[in-house]
C-alpha positions, 0 to 999 in steps of 0.5 A: 515549267511545262504546261499541265496537261488539261483533262475534260470531264465528260460527265453526261450520261448521253453517249452522243452528247459525250462524244460531241463534247470531246470532238469540240475540245479535242484540239485543246485538251490532253486527257478525256476523262469518262466521269464516274456517273458516265462510266457506270451508265454506259460502260466499257463500250465507251472506252473502246469508242473514244480509244478508237476515235482518238488514239492519240489522247489519253483516256481516264476512266474514273472508276472510284474503285472501292473494292476488288481493284485488279478485278475491276479495273482490269477490263477497262484497261484491256478496253484502252484506258490509259488511267483508272481511278481508285479511291484513296479510302478504299485502303492499300490492298485495293489501290495495290490491285489496280496498280497490278492491273495498270502495270499489266497493261502498261498503264497508270493508276490515279489515287483519288484522295476524296474525302480521305482524312489523312491525305498526306499519309495516303499520298505518301503510302500510295507512292510507295506502293507505285501509284503514278498520279495523286488526285487532289479533288473536291467533289461536287458537293464539297464545292456546293458547301464552298470547299476548293482543292487549293490548300490540299494541293499545296500540301501535297506538292510540297511532299515532292513525291515522285507522282504527278499531281492532278487537281479537280474541283470547280477549276475555271479560267480564273482559277487555272493559273493558280493551280498550275503555279501551285504545282498541278501537272494535271488540271481537270476541267468540267463545267468551265468547258461543257457549260460554256456557250461554246466549249471549244473556245472555253477549252482554248482559253483554258489551254492558253491560260495554262500555258502562260502560267 
């Protein structure tokens, strides 16, 4: 089994901190995710800056689009985003709009299943529309309440849909191999890297663990 891609969540509102963290982790991660608070605070200019600095990295913009899918996503794809996210709860017309924008820029769409009541149905319908990635996502508030993404990951993986599966929700060194073995194609890591004493060492360790899964 190929090593899952490692996605680093860049969640700081501070551009300089964001760029510093990206530089430290760059040798060990495949995707830079501009997190939702970060992209809301800093806007499309940060996409352009990361694209310029890291032309060979994938850039995901975590828009969590809820409406006006094509209109909202288009400028971020145009700025260099490889992947934008749309909420599964937004509904199929909005998801289809982001897919249309992605296809126009030879890019990809991730449908985020956070708070979707029927995750199986949403994943199936999103795949039919042409979504490229299904995001199994336990948010920070749900994590604080003790929830994890593992059961949902297993359920989505069993569907064998023609999509990649991304998993996010408190992934760390002790769980990265579990999610890789459960079928994740993309493993999203945030605090386990940016909260570490040495983010570079933490990113390297997570990459090595994922490779050995």
